[in-house]
Structure formats: C-alpha cells, structure tokens
TORPA-4810 file (N, C-alpha, C, O; in nm, 3 decimals):
<nodes>
NODE_1_-14.138_20.522_22.179_-13.980_20.526_22.107_-13.891_20.464_22.181_-13.812_20.382_22.134_M
NODE_2_-13.896_20.508_22.341_-13.752_20.417_22.453_-13.840_20.274_22.451_-13.752_20.190_22.470_K
NODE_3_-13.932_20.222_22.441_-13.980_20.080_22.467_-13.888_20.036_22.279_-13.779_19.983_22.257_K
NODE_4_-13.981_20.081_22.192_-13.893_20.040_22.081_-13.787_20.045_22.020_-13.762_19.987_21.914_N
NODE_5_-13.696_20.136_22.099_-13.592_20.091_22.079_-13.568_19.961_22.197_-13.515_19.855_22.165_W
NODE_6_-13.620_19.993_22.351_-13.597_19.839_22.320_-13.597_19.716_22.311_-13.530_19.624_22.357_Q
NODE_7_-13.704_19.729_22.229_-13.723_19.608_22.183_-13.620_19.530_22.059_-13.595_19.411_22.042_N
NODE_8_-13.582_19.636_21.994_-13.516_19.646_21.892_-13.307_19.621_21.990_-13.198_19.596_21.938_I
NODE_9_-13.349_19.646_22.138_-13.206_19.608_22.205_-13.176_19.442_22.200_-13.087_19.361_22.176_S
NODE_10_-13.333_19.456_22.246_-13.369_19.309_22.324_-13.324_19.246_22.190_-13.264_19.142_22.214_T
NODE_11_-13.333_19.273_22.049_-13.338_19.144_21.954_-13.197_19.146_21.882_-13.154_19.041_21.832_R
NODE_12_-13.126_19.266_21.875_-12.977_19.236_21.853_-12.889_19.162_22.000_-12.783_19.101_21.989_I
NODE_13_-12.945_19.181_22.103_-12.855_19.070_22.227_-12.886_18.974_22.224_-12.804_18.899_22.277_D
NODE_14_-13.026_18.893_22.163_-13.032_18.778_22.125_-12.993_18.707_22.032_-13.012_18.588_22.005_A
NODE_15_-12.893_18.847_21.950_-12.870_18.721_21.764_-12.745_18.688_21.868_-12.714_18.747_21.972_L
NODE_16_-12.674_18.559_21.794_-12.494_18.464_21.811_-12.415_18.621_21.734_-12.471_18.713_21.675_T
NODE_17_-12.265_18.599_21.767_-12.216_18.673_21.708_-12.208_18.670_21.625_-12.213_18.787_21.589_L
NODE_18_-12.190_18.579_21.502_-12.240_18.589_21.388_-12.311_18.641_21.306_-12.272_18.663_21.191_R
NODE_19_-12.402_18.663_21.338_-12.538_18.725_21.288_-12.507_18.885_21.312_-12.498_18.962_21.216_E
NODE_20_-12.487_18.939_21.473_-12.438_19.032_21.423_-12.349_19.124_21.393_-12.375_19.244_21.384_R
NODE_21_-12.199_19.054_21.372_-12.123_19.093_21.278_-12.199_19.105_21.146_-12.178_19.217_21.099_A
NODE_22_-12.269_19.040_21.079_-12.332_19.006_20.943_-12.441_19.117_20.928_-12.450_19.190_20.829_M
NODE_23_-12.530_19.124_21.046_-12.620_19.270_21.061_-12.543_19.398_21.080_-12.592_19.511_21.087_L
NODE_24_-12.412_19.364_21.088_-12.353_19.497_21.065_-12.300_19.525_20.986_-12.317_19.638_20.941_F
NODE_25_-12.192_19.424_20.920_-12.163_19.481_20.785_-12.272_19.447_20.705_-12.227_19.449_20.591_A
NODE_26_-12.398_19.416_20.699_-12.504_19.508_20.638_-12.477_19.688_20.587_-12.442_19.760_20.494_G
NODE_27_-12.535_19.686_20.769_-12.548_19.779_20.756_-12.459_19.881_20.676_-12.496_19.965_20.594_A
NODE_28_-12.324_19.851_20.724_-12.192_19.934_20.728_-12.173_19.957_20.561_-12.104_20.050_20.519_A
NODE_29_-12.258_19.840_20.448_-12.269_19.899_20.315_-12.325_19.952_20.280_-12.294_20.016_20.180_G
NODE_30_-12.484_19.965_20.353_-12.514_20.063_20.299_-12.494_20.232_20.363_-12.565_20.329_20.337_V
NODE_31_-12.373_20.224_20.453_-12.290_20.397_20.483_-12.279_20.367_20.376_-12.358_20.417_20.295_L
NODE_32_-12.175_20.271_20.331_-12.071_20.306_20.228_-12.135_20.349_20.124_-12.071_20.440_20.072_I
NODE_33_-12.264_20.319_20.053_-12.333_20.291_19.942_-12.347_20.413_19.943_-12.275_20.473_19.863_F
NODE_34_-12.430_20.488_20.019_-12.475_20.626_20.015_-12.355_20.766_19.999_-12.339_20.868_19.932_M
NODE_35_-12.276_20.674_20.130_-12.099_20.766_20.096_-12.117_20.836_19.904_-12.158_20.940_19.852_V
NODE_36_-12.063_20.716_19.861_-12.035_20.671_19.726_-12.125_20.746_19.651_-12.087_20.837_19.577_F
NODE_37_-12.233_20.716_19.663_-12.379_20.759_19.578_-12.391_20.945_19.570_-12.403_21.016_19.470_F
NODE_38_-12.380_21.001_19.779_-12.385_21.149_19.689_-12.255_21.226_19.737_-12.243_21.334_19.796_F
NODE_39_-12.122_21.093_19.671_-11.983_21.210_19.689_-12.015_21.266_19.588_-12.037_21.383_19.559_A
NODE_40_-12.020_21.086_19.484_-11.905_21.106_19.360_-11.998_21.173_19.213_-11.960_21.210_19.102_L
NODE_41_-12.114_21.167_19.269_-12.204_21.163_19.177_-12.211_21.338_19.098_-12.233_21.397_18.992_N
NODE_42_-12.185_21.352_19.199_-12.160_21.539_19.139_-12.056_21.571_19.071_-12.061_21.634_18.966_P
NODE_43_-11.886_21.505_19.161_-11.779_21.513_19.050_-11.812_21.460_18.878_-11.782_21.515_18.772_N
NODE_44_-11.884_21.334_18.906_-11.928_21.279_18.756_-11.988_21.356_18.704_-11.942_21.381_18.592_Y
NODE_45_-12.100_21.427_18.738_-12.163_21.527_18.621_-12.080_21.641_18.585_-12.128_21.698_18.487_A
NODE_46_-11.978_21.693_18.625_-11.898_21.802_18.624_-11.797_21.723_18.557_-11.704_21.802_18.536_R
NODE_47_-11.770_21.626_18.519_-11.639_21.534_18.436_-11.726_21.530_18.346_-11.692_21.602_18.252_Q
NODE_48_-11.851_21.466_18.326_-11.872_21.471_18.193_-11.953_21.621_18.106_-11.968_21.629_17.984_R
NODE_49_-11.988_21.709_18.194_-11.970_21.878_18.133_-11.779_21.918_18.067_-11.736_21.982_17.971_N
NODE_50_-11.731_21.859_18.152_-11.572_21.950_18.098_-11.531_21.822_18.009_-11.427_21.867_17.960_M
NODE_51_-11.541_21.718_17.967_-11.475_21.651_17.826_-11.579_21.667_17.706_-11.548_21.675_17.587_L
NODE_52_-11.752_21.673_17.776_-11.803_21.744_17.694_-11.769_21.859_17.568_-11.734_21.862_17.450_Q
NODE_53_-11.790_21.909_17.631_-11.664_22.068_17.585_-11.606_22.049_17.523_-11.593_22.105_17.414_E
NODE_54_-11.507_21.908_17.594_-11.339_21.930_17.492_-11.432_21.811_17.428_-11.466_21.783_17.543_M
NODE_55_-11.486_21.739_17.369_-11.536_21.689_17.283_-11.516_21.771_17.159_-11.433_21.760_17.068_A
NODE_56_-11.656_21.891_17.187_-11.724_22.006_17.065_-11.589_22.057_17.090_-11.566_21.988_17.189_Q
NODE_57_-11.520_22.102_17.079_-11.431_22.200_17.021_-11.312_22.045_16.952_-11.195_22.042_16.991_Q
NODE_58_-11.325_22.018_16.928_-11.241_21.921_16.888_-11.353_21.882_16.777_-11.276_21.886_16.681_Q
NODE_59_-11.447_21.855_16.734_-11.538_21.820_16.616_-11.580_22.005_16.603_-11.699_22.028_16.583_D
NODE_60_-11.494_22.113_16.613_-11.528_22.216_16.610_-11.333_22.207_16.462_-11.322_22.280_16.363_K
NODE_61_-11.231_22.103_16.505_-11.187_22.132_16.473_-11.117_22.041_16.329_-11.038_22.040_16.235_I
NODE_62_-11.224_21.971_16.405_-11.214_21.855_16.241_-11.301_21.939_16.120_-11.270_21.926_16.001_A
NODE_63_-11.392_22.012_16.157_-11.511_22.087_16.064_-11.407_22.199_16.025_-11.428_22.221_15.906_V
NODE_64_-11.263_22.311_16.088_-11.287_22.322_16.037_-11.133_22.307_15.911_-11.108_22.383_15.817_V
NODE_65_-11.072_22.210_15.946_-10.973_22.099_15.845_-11.049_22.061_15.722_-10.994_22.048_15.613_E
NODE_66_-11.149_22.046_15.738_-11.223_21.910_15.669_-11.283_22.052_15.551_-11.306_22.024_15.434_V
NODE_67_-11.308_22.247_15.625_-11.332_22.347_15.496_-11.162_22.347_15.408_-11.133_22.340_15.289_E
NODE_68_-11.082_22.360_15.531_-10.976_22.416_15.451_-10.925_22.275_15.333_-10.855_22.296_15.234_I
NODE_69_-10.966_22.172_15.362_-10.910_22.074_15.230_-10.950_22.169_15.140_-10.867_22.243_15.088_A
NODE_70_-11.188_22.185_15.086_-11.273_22.161_15.021_-11.144_22.309_14.981_-11.040_22.291_14.917_Q
NODE_71_-11.187_22.442_15.036_-11.141_22.516_15.002_-10.959_22.525_14.900_-10.922_22.546_14.785_T
NODE_72_-10.922_22.507_14.978_-10.771_22.482_14.909_-10.790_22.366_14.752_-10.718_22.377_14.652_I
NODE_73_-10.893_22.271_14.767_-10.935_22.178_14.647_-11.015_22.276_14.567_-10.970_22.274_14.452_E
NODE_74_-11.082_22.334_14.574_-11.170_22.402_14.484_-11.091_22.516_14.399_-11.119_22.562_14.289_A
NODE_75_-10.963_22.550_14.500_-10.907_22.662_14.459_-10.769_22.680_14.403_-10.692_22.776_14.414_H
NODE_76_-10.756_22.566_14.341_-10.668_22.509_14.315_-10.530_22.569_14.255_-10.408_22.554_14.269_T
NODE_77_-10.644_22.666_14.165_-10.546_22.732_14.062_-10.620_22.866_14.028_-10.711_22.905_13.955_I
NODE_78_-10.501_22.931_14.155_-10.506_23.090_14.079_-10.550_23.131_14.168_-10.495_23.240_14.177_D
NODE_79_-10.669_23.114_14.316_-10.760_23.149_14.414_-10.776_23.340_14.405_-10.686_23.419_14.376_P
NODE_80_-10.878_23.362_14.430_-10.854_23.505_14.436_-10.857_23.562_14.606_-10.900_23.486_14.693_D
NODE_81_-10.811_23.691_14.638_-10.800_23.792_14.713_-10.938_23.715_14.830_-10.894_23.643_14.920_A
NODE_82_-11.093_23.734_14.822_-11.161_23.632_14.925_-11.139_23.541_14.892_-11.188_23.468_14.978_A
NODE_83_-11.084_23.468_14.805_-11.125_23.260_14.893_-10.993_23.298_14.996_-11.029_23.279_15.112_D
NODE_84_-10.799_23.363_14.985_-10.736_23.372_15.029_-10.796_23.435_15.150_-10.799_23.363_15.250_R
NODE_85_-10.854_23.581_15.163_-10.861_23.575_15.324_-10.941_23.491_15.395_-10.904_23.473_15.512_A
NODE_86_-11.079_23.411_15.345_-11.129_23.336_15.438_-11.044_23.232_15.475_-11.045_23.210_15.596_R
NODE_87_-10.956_23.147_15.392_-10.858_23.060_15.424_-10.786_23.100_15.563_-10.783_23.032_15.665_L
NODE_88_-10.716_23.252_15.537_-10.622_23.217_15.605_-10.722_23.305_15.782_-10.671_23.328_15.892_A
NODE_89_-10.904_23.336_15.726_-10.963_23.321_15.898_-10.980_23.214_15.906_-10.967_23.178_16.023_K
NODE_90_-11.014_23.102_15.812_-11.028_22.964_15.906_-10.845_22.874_16.026_-10.842_22.815_16.134_I
NODE_91_-10.742_22.909_15.937_-10.682_22.883_16.009_-10.616_22.906_16.150_-10.564_22.826_16.228_R
NODE_92_-10.634_23.031_16.157_-10.723_23.180_16.252_-10.747_23.067_16.398_-10.682_23.030_16.495_T
NODE_93_-10.868_23.048_16.346_-10.949_22.968_16.358_-10.974_22.838_16.443_-11.043_22.799_16.537_D
NODE_94_-10.868_22.787_16.349_-10.807_22.640_16.413_-10.708_22.646_16.510_-10.690_22.571_16.606_A
NODE_95_-10.630_22.768_16.466_-10.535_22.804_16.596_-10.566_22.828_16.738_-10.524_22.780_16.843_Q
NODE_96_-10.669_22.933_16.699_-10.732_22.956_16.875_-10.811_22.842_16.971_-10.807_22.848_17.094_S
NODE_97_-10.881_22.738_16.898_-10.942_22.619_16.887_-10.816_22.597_16.993_-10.819_22.630_17.111_L
NODE_98_-10.711_22.537_16.927_-10.625_22.417_16.957_-10.550_22.472_17.048_-10.468_22.402_17.108_S
NODE_99_-10.570_22.657_17.087_-10.479_22.697_17.218_-10.557_22.679_17.319_-10.521_22.649_17.433_A
NODE_100_-10.686_22.701_17.274_-10.834_22.681_17.404_-10.845_22.507_17.464_-10.901_22.469_17.567_S
NODE_101_-10.780_22.432_17.374_-10.796_22.274_17.436_-10.631_22.295_17.495_-10.627_22.246_17.609_L
NODE_102_-10.498_22.349_17.457_-10.374_22.351_17.553_-10.445_22.438_17.695_-10.419_22.385_17.803_T
NODE_103_-10.528_22.562_17.699_-10.544_22.584_17.875_-10.704_22.511_17.895_-10.796_22.542_17.971_D
NODE_104_-10.694_22.428_17.814_-10.785_22.339_17.939_-10.718_22.216_17.987_-10.760_22.168_18.092_M
NODE_105_-10.615_22.155_17.922_-10.537_22.075_18.049_-10.445_22.102_18.052_-10.345_22.034_18.031_Q
NODE_106_-10.456_22.261_18.091_-10.405_22.310_18.173_-10.379_22.265_18.364_-10.462_22.305_18.446_A
NODE_107_-10.266_22.189_18.405_-10.338_22.196_18.561_-10.395_22.052_18.622_-10.435_22.014_18.732_G
NODE_108_-10.371_21.978_18.458_-10.417_21.838_18.426_-10.281_21.768_18.513_-10.173_21.827_18.512_M
NODE_109_-10.296_21.655_18.578_-10.219_21.556_18.563_-10.046_21.546_18.491_-10.064_21.575_18.373_V
NODE_110_-9.971_21.532_18.502_-9.893_21.483_18.297_-9.863_21.346_18.357_-9.808_21.317_18.463_A
NODE_111_-9.913_21.268_18.261_-9.922_21.122_18.169_-9.852_21.090_18.283_-9.917_21.063_18.384_P
NODE_112_-9.716_21.089_18.287_-9.581_21.066_18.309_-9.541_21.046_18.477_-9.463_20.967_18.530_E
NODE_113_-9.618_21.135_18.525_-9.589_21.157_18.699_-9.759_21.042_18.794_-9.764_21.014_18.914_R
NODE_114_-9.876_21.000_18.675_-9.943_21.000_18.709_-9.924_20.882_18.868_-9.957_20.907_18.984_M
NODE_115_-9.848_20.737_18.802_-9.837_20.633_18.860_-9.742_20.698_19.036_-9.769_20.682_19.155_T
NODE_116_-9.630_20.770_18.960_-9.585_20.817_19.055_-9.646_20.904_19.219_-9.594_20.909_19.330_A
NODE_117_-9.762_20.957_19.173_-9.835_21.025_19.277_-9.942_20.928_19.257_-10.009_21.019_19.208_M
NODE_118_-10.015_20.834_19.249_-10.083_20.755_19.287_-10.008_20.673_19.432_-10.062_20.642_19.538_L
NODE_119_-9.846_20.650_19.382_-9.832_20.559_19.516_-9.770_20.606_19.603_-9.768_20.527_19.698_E
NODE_120_-9.695_20.734_19.633_-9.675_20.822_19.711_-9.737_20.837_19.755_-9.711_20.840_19.876_Q
NODE_121_-9.875_20.862_19.718_-9.994_20.869_19.854_-10.088_20.772_19.886_-10.196_20.804_19.935_I
NODE_122_-10.038_20.584_19.848_-10.070_20.496_19.938_-10.005_20.518_20.036_-10.044_20.518_20.153_V
NODE_123_-9.815_20.558_19.959_-9.726_20.505_20.095_-9.746_20.626_20.155_-9.628_20.658_20.146_R
NODE_124_-9.826_20.777_20.240_-9.862_20.796_20.307_-9.956_20.770_20.419_-9.987_20.831_20.521_A
NODE_125_-9.990_20.660_20.364_-10.182_20.614_20.441_-10.066_20.499_20.484_-10.031_20.457_20.374_H
NODE_126_-10.003_20.440_20.566_-9.954_20.362_20.629_-10.030_20.208_20.624_-9.999_20.092_20.597_R
NODE_127_-10.152_20.284_20.667_-10.272_20.154_20.667_-10.359_20.078_20.541_-10.473_20.031_20.536_G
NODE_128_-10.247_20.091_20.439_-10.321_20.008_20.291_-10.158_20.012_20.231_-10.051_20.071_20.249_L
NODE_129_-10.229_19.889_20.137_-10.135_19.819_20.107_-10.213_19.791_19.927_-10.318_19.745_19.881_R
NODE_130_-10.055_19.865_19.864_-10.079_19.819_19.691_-10.130_19.745_19.668_-10.142_19.692_19.778_L
NODE_131_-10.192_19.670_19.585_-10.244_19.548_19.591_-10.180_19.518_19.433_-10.106_19.422_19.410_K
NODE_132_-10.224_19.624_19.325_-10.191_19.630_19.188_-10.185_19.776_19.136_-10.263_19.866_19.167_S
NODE_133_-10.077_19.784_19.051_-10.123_19.962_18.946_-10.090_19.899_18.825_-9.990_19.826_18.828_L
NODE_134_-10.152_19.910_18.718_-10.085_19.947_18.618_-10.128_20.030_18.526_-10.216_20.099_18.579_R
NODE_135_-10.108_20.074_18.368_-10.182_20.172_18.290_-10.229_20.159_18.206_-10.163_20.132_18.106_T
NODE_136_-10.385_20.173_18.198_-10.406_20.138_18.013_-10.392_20.202_17.922_-10.349_20.317_17.926_L
NODE_137_-10.428_20.137_17.815_-10.439_20.144_17.709_-10.408_20.359_17.657_-10.479_20.432_17.725_G
NODE_138_-10.355_20.403_17.597_-10.375_20.560_17.541_-10.490_20.553_17.437_-10.480_20.503_17.326_E
NODE_139_-10.657_20.641_17.518_-10.732_20.685_17.372_-10.756_20.779_17.376_-10.758_20.844_17.480_R
NODE_140_-10.786_20.826_17.259_-10.834_20.977_17.210_-11.040_20.972_17.257_-11.123_20.892_17.213_A
NODE_141_-11.060_21.081_17.350_-11.207_21.035_17.396_-11.276_21.185_17.263_-11.259_21.306_17.256_P
NODE_142_-11.343_21.094_17.193_-11.466_21.122_17.105_-11.566_21.210_17.127_-11.584_21.325_17.085_D
NODE_143_-11.635_21.136_17.205_-11.775_21.229_17.308_-11.729_21.199_17.451_-11.631_21.127_17.470_T
NODE_144_-11.803_21.257_17.557_-11.751_21.215_17.647_-11.863_21.145_17.735_-11.858_21.138_17.857_A
NODE_145_-11.951_21.103_17.667_-12.021_20.954_17.674_-11.933_20.843_17.656_-11.920_20.737_17.716_A
NODE_146_-11.873_20.896_17.558_-11.768_20.734_17.517_-11.630_20.717_17.597_-11.566_20.613_17.609_A
NODE_147_-11.602_20.831_17.644_-11.461_20.840_17.765_-11.536_20.808_17.887_-11.453_20.754_17.959_V
NODE_148_-11.679_20.812_17.964_-11.704_20.745_18.043_-11.703_20.623_18.069_-11.663_20.583_18.178_L
NODE_149_-11.758_20.518_17.951_-11.805_20.441_17.955_-11.663_20.326_17.906_-11.671_20.203_17.899_A
NODE_150_-11.504_20.440_17.871_-11.431_20.367_17.876_-11.415_20.309_17.665_-11.336_20.222_17.629_G
NODE_151_-11.465_20.348_17.615_-11.461_20.321_17.406_-11.459_20.457_17.377_-11.562_20.510_17.336_A
NODE_152_-11.362_20.518_17.393_-11.357_20.642_17.252_-11.264_20.580_17.167_-11.166_20.506_17.175_A
NODE_153_-11.365_20.670_17.037_-11.327_20.658_16.901_-11.185_20.728_16.860_-11.198_20.849_16.844_T
NODE_154_-11.099_20.697_16.846_-10.999_20.833_16.787_-11.053_20.938_16.647_-11.135_20.911_16.559_P
NODE_155_-11.003_21.012_16.660_-11.081_21.180_16.553_-10.941_21.180_16.426_-10.831_21.210_16.473_V
NODE_156_-10.946_21.159_16.320_-10.845_21.234_16.238_-10.910_21.290_16.201_-11.012_21.231_16.164_A
NODE_157_-10.905_21.456_16.177_-10.952_21.542_16.136_-10.863_21.488_15.939_-10.788_21.398_15.903_P
NODE_158_-10.944_21.623_15.860_-10.928_21.620_15.732_-10.757_21.734_15.744_-10.733_21.798_15.846_A
NODE_159_-10.667_21.735_15.629_-10.551_21.822_15.721_-10.525_21.861_15.533_-10.580_21.792_15.447_A
NODE_160_-10.435_21.978_15.498_-10.446_22.051_15.381_-10.319_22.022_15.307_-10.215_22.066_15.355_A
NODE_161_-10.315_21.942_15.178_-10.207_21.885_15.116_-10.104_21.975_15.141_-10.138_22.091_15.119_P
NODE_162_-9.979_21.958_15.183_-9.871_22.056_15.175_-9.897_22.078_15.339_-9.787_22.051_15.387_G
NODE_163_-9.976_22.110_15.436_-9.944_22.097_15.599_-9.967_21.993_15.676_-10.016_21.892_15.625_D
NODE_164_-9.934_21.999_15.825_-9.875_21.894_15.831_-10.026_21.766_15.841_-10.126_21.789_15.774_P
NODE_165_-10.018_21.651_15.923_-10.183_21.617_15.923_-10.170_21.635_16.035_-10.062_21.625_16.094_V
NODE_166_-10.319_21.675_16.108_-10.375_21.734_16.233_-10.341_21.590_16.314_-10.457_21.561_16.342_I
NODE_167_-10.289_21.520_16.349_-10.344_21.386_16.443_-10.489_21.443_16.568_-10.578_21.527_16.555_A
NODE_168_-10.442_21.332_16.702_-10.607_21.335_16.758_-10.488_21.400_16.846_-10.374_21.370_16.880_E
NODE_169_-10.606_21.533_16.869_-10.570_21.546_16.972_-10.556_21.554_17.105_-10.456_21.595_17.162_L
NODE_170_-10.679_21.505_17.167_-10.723_21.476_17.291_-10.687_21.284_17.348_-10.767_21.197_17.315_L
NODE_171_-10.572_21.253_17.422_-10.549_21.211_17.439_-10.577_21.144_17.599_-10.532_21.201_17.698_H
NODE_172_-10.663_21.003_17.611_-10.713_21.017_17.756_-10.585_20.907_17.823_-10.549_20.818_17.746_R
NODE_173_-10.537_20.910_17.921_-10.437_20.776_18.018_-10.460_20.766_18.122_-10.445_20.871_18.184_H
NODE_174_-10.496_20.672_18.185_-10.566_20.592_18.250_-10.477_20.531_18.371_-10.357_20.526_18.343_G
NODE_175_-10.507_20.492_18.480_-10.378_20.370_18.592_-10.526_20.318_18.662_-10.617_20.393_18.694_V
NODE_176_-10.524_20.164_18.677_-10.578_20.101_18.775_-10.540_20.104_18.874_-10.476_20.200_18.919_E
NODE_177_-10.562_20.019_18.927_-10.507_19.975_19.053_-10.547_19.964_19.170_-10.553_20.082_19.204_L
NODE_178_-10.579_19.901_19.262_-10.610_19.776_19.393_-10.590_19.836_19.480_-10.477_19.873_19.447_V
NODE_179_-10.610_19.894_19.597_-10.581_19.877_19.684_-10.648_19.848_19.803_-10.771_19.847_19.801_V
NODE_180_-10.547_19.808_19.975_-10.591_19.745_20.016_-10.625_19.814_20.180_-10.529_19.882_20.218_Q
NODE_181_-10.729_19.808_20.269_-10.720_19.850_20.382_-10.801_19.910_20.478_-10.889_19.969_20.414_G
NODE_182_-10.822_19.930_20.615_-10.943_19.961_20.660_-11.008_20.037_20.595_-10.940_20.081_20.501_S
NODE_183_-11.156_20.094_20.598_-11.250_20.163_20.502_-11.230_20.280_20.535_-11.235_20.369_20.451_Y
NODE_184_-11.194_20.312_20.707_-11.142_20.481_20.706_-11.033_20.516_20.661_-11.016_20.636_20.643_G
NODE_185_-10.917_20.415_20.626_-10.786_20.491_20.555_-10.790_20.499_20.430_-10.719_20.564_20.353_D
NODE_186_-10.909_20.401_20.405_-10.929_20.393_20.235_-10.996_20.530_20.113_-10.978_20.569_19.998_L
NODE_187_-11.125_20.576_20.299_-11.140_20.688_20.236_-11.096_20.813_20.288_-11.173_20.900_20.247_V
NODE_188_-10.986_20.874_20.377_-10.825_20.930_20.355_-10.789_20.914_20.243_-10.741_21.012_20.185_S
NODE_189_-10.797_20.804_20.180_-10.663_20.828_20.010_-10.737_20.893_19.901_-10.696_20.975_19.818_Y
NODE_190_-10.898_20.823_19.921_-11.028_20.876_19.834_-10.978_21.009_19.869_-10.937_21.062_19.765_M
NODE_191_-10.969_21.062_19.939_-11.011_21.247_20.030_-10.841_21.278_19.898_-10.849_21.347_19.797_A
NODE_192_-10.767_21.236_19.924_-10.600_21.309_19.925_-10.600_21.283_19.820_-10.532_21.371_19.770_A
NODE_193_-10.645_21.188_19.709_-10.643_21.198_19.526_-10.738_21.348_19.525_-10.696_21.445_19.462_L
NODE_194_-10.823_21.352_19.576_-10.938_21.475_19.482_-10.893_21.550_19.544_-10.942_21.653_19.498_E
NODE_195_-10.780_21.598_19.685_-10.698_21.726_19.703_-10.561_21.732_19.691_-10.489_21.791_19.772_N
NODE_196_-10.506_21.652_19.560_-10.389_21.655_19.570_-10.379_21.753_19.405_-10.466_21.783_19.324_M
NODE_197_-10.187_21.789_19.410_-10.217_21.878_19.284_-10.206_21.856_19.174_-10.153_21.751_19.139_Q
NODE_198_-10.239_21.923_19.108_-10.239_21.871_18.953_-10.491_21.791_18.957_-10.558_21.737_19.045_G
NODE_199_-10.515_21.823_18.852_-10.623_21.754_18.852_-10.650_21.631_18.780_-10.574_21.609_18.686_R
NODE_200_-10.746_21.542_18.804_-10.744_21.391_18.784_-10.842_21.400_18.770_-10.900_21.484_18.838_I
NODE_201_-10.938_21.297_18.651_-11.060_21.257_18.671_-11.102_21.140_18.735_-11.002_21.089_18.786_F
NODE_202_-11.219_21.063_18.760_-11.262_20.989_18.807_-11.275_20.888_18.747_-11.398_20.893_18.751_W
NODE_203_-11.242_20.734_18.656_-11.337_20.665_18.602_-11.403_20.621_18.611_-11.490_20.606_18.525_G
NODE_204_-11.402_20.544_18.796_-11.446_20.445_18.805_-11.399_20.392_18.999_-11.290_20.343_19.030_S
NODE_205_-11.467_20.408_19.058_-11.474_20.340_19.259_-11.555_20.235_19.290_-11.677_20.239_19.300_A
NODE_206_-11.448_20.090_19.315_-11.568_20.021_19.379_-11.509_19.912_19.456_-11.440_19.813_19.432_E
NODE_207_-11.578_19.985_19.589_-11.536_19.963_19.719_-11.604_19.791_19.783_-11.722_19.755_19.788_L
NODE_208_-11.474_19.710_19.824_-11.567_19.565_19.868_-11.510_19.525_19.993_-11.392_19.490_20.004_K
NODE_209_-11.609_19.532_20.104_-11.577_19.511_20.237_-11.526_19.385_20.226_-11.621_19.319_20.184_V
NODE_210_-11.438_19.316_20.238_-11.376_19.167_20.265_-11.379_19.117_20.367_-11.385_18.997_20.344_D
NODE_211_-11.378_19.136_20.487_-11.406_19.127_20.619_-11.364_19.251_20.727_-11.249_19.291_20.745_S
NODE_212_-11.464_19.293_20.783_-11.460_19.488_20.830_-11.297_19.426_20.938_-11.269_19.313_20.980_W
NODE_213_-11.234_19.538_20.948_-11.299_19.664_20.852_-11.233_19.678_20.744_-11.229_19.786_20.685_P
NODE_214_-11.156_19.545_20.695_-11.070_19.531_20.564_-11.158_19.549_20.467_-11.260_19.483_20.449_D
NODE_215_-11.103_19.672_20.378_-11.183_19.702_20.282_-11.104_19.647_20.149_-10.984_19.622_20.164_A
NODE_216_-11.172_19.623_19.998_-11.034_19.661_19.852_-11.125_19.736_19.779_-11.237_19.702_19.744_T
NODE_217_-11.050_19.872_19.752_-11.055_19.976_19.702_-11.066_19.950_19.529_-10.954_19.951_19.477_L
NODE_218_-11.134_19.936_19.470_-11.049_19.919_19.253_-11.086_20.031_19.230_-11.200_20.074_19.253_S
NODE_219_-10.984_20.099_19.178_-11.032_20.287_19.154_-10.936_20.324_19.021_-10.815_20.350_19.019_L
NODE_220_-11.047_20.316_18.894_-10.938_20.364_18.799_-10.979_20.542_18.783_-11.085_20.591_18.820_T
NODE_221_-10.892_20.599_18.733_-10.801_20.765_18.716_-10.781_20.755_18.602_-10.783_20.653_18.532_V
NODE_222_-10.767_20.826_18.583_-10.713_20.927_18.424_-10.681_21.077_18.449_-10.688_21.146_18.551_Y
NODE_223_-10.636_21.106_18.299_-10.584_21.241_18.300_-10.594_21.255_18.162_-10.567_21.157_18.093_T
NODE_224_-10.638_21.389_18.095_-10.623_21.390_17.958_-10.529_21.529_17.871_-10.521_21.651_17.872_I
NODE_225_-10.488_21.444_17.821_-10.327_21.553_17.817_-10.335_21.539_17.585_-10.371_21.454_17.504_N
NODE_226_-10.295_21.634_17.580_-10.229_21.697_17.468_-10.144_21.561_17.354_-10.127_21.560_17.232_L
NODE_227_-10.117_21.486_17.433_-9.930_21.406_17.432_-10.008_21.253_17.427_-10.080_21.201_17.513_D
NODE_228_-9.965_21.200_17.293_-10.005_21.053_17.280_-9.879_20.996_17.375_-9.898_20.882_17.417_K
NODE_229_-9.751_21.058_17.415_-9.707_20.931_17.502_-9.744_20.898_17.621_-9.820_20.975_17.681_K
NODE_230_-9.699_20.774_17.685_-9.762_20.689_17.745_-9.691_20.576_17.814_-9.645_20.502_17.727_W
NODE_231_-9.661_20.530_17.947_-9.568_20.446_17.959_-9.687_20.366_17.990_-9.792_20.395_18.047_L
NODE_232_-9.622_20.198_17.910_-9.702_20.053_17.952_-9.601_19.991_18.112_-9.479_19.986_18.129_K
NODE_233_-9.722_19.950_18.211_-9.653_19.914_18.296_-9.653_19.774_18.266_-9.589_19.696_18.335_L
</nodes>
C-alpha cells in the first residue's frame, strides 16, 4: 500500500503546475457532485411528496365544486330537503379542504419577503457577490411533477351560480439568483437558506467552478402561497 502511494506521489510530482491544477479541479468537481447528490436528493423527495398532497387536495376541491354545480343545475326548481342537506355537506367539505390548504402554507416564506431575505443572507456572507436576482412568473401548480419541471397548468374549478368563482388555490412564486464566491462560502450560503426562518422549496441548483476556489451558484427557489400577487423585478 505504501509503495502504491509512493508511486502515485511520484506521478503527481512529475506533473506540471497546470496539470496539477487540472487534476485538483477534476477531483473537486467529483466531490461537489457527491455533496449535491447526497444532500439535495432527500430534500427533492420530501418536496415532491408535499406538493403531490397539495395537488391532490386541489383536485378534490375541483371535484367538489363540480358536484355543487351539477346538484344546483339538476334541482333548480324546489329541491327537496335531502338534496339541500347533501349540498350543505359538500360546501362544508370544500371549506374544510380550503382550510387544509391554508394550514399547509403556514410557515412558508411570504412571496413579498422572498427577495429581501435572499439578499440579506447574501450580504451576511461577505465573500459572496450577488450577480443577478429576478422573480419568476406566478404559476398555479397542477401536479407535483409539473411543479418540479416548471410547467404547471392553472386549474379553474367550476362554481355554482350565484357563488363567487373559486380561482386557482395554489400559486408558485419563484426567485432565480446567481451568486459568485468561494466553494466554502457558497456551501455556507446554501446551509443558511436551509436553516432560514420560514420554509422555501428548492427548484434547481447548479454549481460551476470558474477558477479554483471561485465558483458560481445558479439557484432557483420558490414558495407556495394562496395569494396571486407577486412583484416582478
């Protein structure tokens, strides 16, 4: 074993400074890939499960609203007591589902605070430089897969005549930012995002080593909210 290490050491010593730098950058790239693979995959799995549950509840609300519309349409003239009781139960179920969605968004970062919080965390890391930051268009997630792929389709449930139209319930508010700095500072920044007050979802993260130890992090994060309002920067 010692002889093998000596052979490896001799080969490395025989390399030029440029070749050593390229070898080190390649090893660092492998290490960075392993960190991202083992650290972010569990988070993506949890996010997919939570978003799938949200999408399922939204689908249930859409079905409930269709049932309300069909019940009223079929009994526009003097519906009997049984139908009225069933309709009341359907409305109660819809309100319960809406309350569940409201509870789900509790703890998420408010959309209007996203950019300020991200900038504040960048400023707290003096070795980082914020190259760009922009908000993404508001989207209404339809399914978990569509949200993670960035292609959500708004859902417009049917509404009963005379009732307010129930608009899309879930809205995805994203922020895309590019930050430069050392690898250590960027890892520390991502850890700070994980531990920040208020929950956010990771959309994508791409780390590019420019010239060691400088690197560029392109990051997309978002929050899910019941409010359609969103500021375009």
